[in-house]
N, C-alpha and C positions, 0 to 999 in steps of 0.2 A: 412557214411564216407568211401570213397573208400580207399583201401590199397595204392593207388598211389598218393593221394593228401589230405593233412590236410584240405584244404579249399574248396574242391570240392565235387560234388556228393550230394546224398540225405541222407548221414549219414549211409548207409548200406554197410557193408564190402563186398568186392568181394573175392570169394574164389581163392586163389593164393598161393598154398603151397610153390612154389619157392620164392615168395616174403617174406613169413614168414621165410624161411631159411636164406635169405639175411638179414632180420631185426634181426634175432638171431645172425648172425655174427657181425652186427654193435653193438648190445647190448654187446656182449662179448668183442669187441675191446674197447668200451667206459669204460667198467668195469675194464679192465686191464690197459689202457693207458690214459684214459680221452678223452674228445671230441676234443681237439685241434689237436690231432694226427690222427684223423679219416679221411680217404679218401675213395672215391668210389673204388679206386684200392685196398685198404686194405680190404674192404668188399668183393670184388670179390675173392681175394687171400684166405681169411679166409673161404669163402663159397665153394671154389673149382670150381668157374665158370669163364667165360671170362669177361673182363671189359664191352664189349658191352651189356652183359646180365644185368648188373647193370644199365648202362646208359639208357637202354630202359625203365627202370622203374622210375628212378630219375635223374633229370638233374644236381643236386648238393647235397652236404651234408645237406643243409638246408631243402630240400624237403624230403630227407630220414629221417632226425631226426624228422620232423613233423609227418611222418607216424609212426615212432617208438613210439613216445609219444602217438599218437592216439591209437595205438594198446594196449599199456600198460594201458592207462586210461580206455579203454573199458574193459579190463580184470579185473581191479579193480572194476568197476561199476557192471560188471556181477557177480563177486564173492560176492559183498555186497548185491545185490538185495534179494536173499533168506533169508539172515540173518536179513535184515530189516523187511521182511514180517513176520518172526517168532516173531519179537518184538510185533506184534499185536497192538491193540488199533485202534483208528480212523485214517483217512488218514493223519492228521497232525502229529500224533505220528510216523507213519511209515515214512513219508517224513523226519522229523527231525532225526529220528534214522538212516535212510539211508545216509543222508548228513554227519552226524557226523562220521559214519563208513567209508565213502569214504575219508574224511579228515584224519582220523587216518591211513588208509592204505597208503595214499599218503605220509604222513610224514615219513613212514618207508620204502618207495619204494627205492630199491637200485639204480635204474637208475636215478630217480629224485633227490635223495640225492647226487649222484655223480655229476650231472650237477650243482646243487645249490652250492656245495662245490667248484667246480673247474671252471665252465664256466656259471655262472648265466645269463650272457648276452644273452645266447641262448634262454632264456625264455622271453626276453623283449617284443617281438612282441605280444605274447599271454597274457602278463600281463598288458601291457599299451596301446597297439594300436588297436588290433582287435581280434575278437573271432575266434578260430580255430574250426574245425569240431567236435573235441571231446567235446569242451565246448558247442557247439550248440546242440550236442546230449544229453548232460546232462541237458541242459536247457529244451529241449523238454520233457524229462522224468519228470522234476520238474513241468513244466506247467500242464501236465496231472494229476499229483498227487495233485497239488493245486486245479484244477477244481474238482477233486473227493472230496477234503476236503471242498470246498465251497458247494458242493452238499450235503454232510452229516453234514454240519454246524460246522465243526471243524476248518475251515480256514476262516479268515475274508474276506469281500468283497474287490474287487480290481482287476485290470488287471492282470491275471496270468503271462503274459510275464514280467510285471514290478516287480511283487513279486519274480519271479524266478531269475531275474537278480540281485536284491538286495541280494538274498540268495547266488548267485554265488560270488559276491564281498566279502561277509563275509567269505564264505567257502574257497575261493581261497587264501585270505590273511592268514587265519588260517593254510592252508596247506603249504604255501610257506614261511611265515614270522614268524613262531612260535618262532624261536630263539631270536627274538628281545625282547621278554617279558619273556623268560624262567627264568630270574633271580628272577622275582617276581611271575610269574605264571608257575609252572612246568606243563608238558604236561597233566597230569591227571586233573589239575585244568582248564587248557585252554579248554580241551574237555568238561568239565562240564559247563563252562561259555558259550561256543559256543552253546551247547544244549539249555541252558536257553535263550540265546539271540534269537535263531531262533524260539524257541517255542513261546516266547513272541511276536515276530514280526508277526507271522502268526495267533496267537490266536484272535478270535473275542472278542470285548470289552465285559466285564462282564461274560466271560466264563472261566472256569478253564481248 
């Protein structure tokens, strides 16, 4: 996933320190004032660069926000990967542990929380209509882990792409919509139930 487009490229980030500086400026602005007041001009001013510098990378706030979300989701996934590996066990156990850790991190992510609280419509495209690059990147990782689980016998037979997408639906709902059931299921219980659900979904019949 390139720094310049949520829906483009092969999922590999392009090194661009200035783009990171501009995304940092956008992050700070959203944290302080919310998404509605964010403009590319504001990003340029906060980063101390000219407006054309920003416009050369993003045509509008929507494309900038997509890249910002992509960067933050990648950072979460990268931070979780070694923690999931430490969990040990077979491929299914590591995949479930990693997925649950990602969900937990996303629930507490300041940027995502701010958007959900103030401008949830900004997430509509990637929740209801189409997959963004960050989601596709996570799906690719899940598919590889599912294949590894099928090879070691810990994951049931099935198309890895289909299994990964059903996992995405469950995990994304748990990450974004957890407040809907918090009155009955506090976060700790939601996490435990998500772990149980994913493990049962992936487990071969007759295997513990």
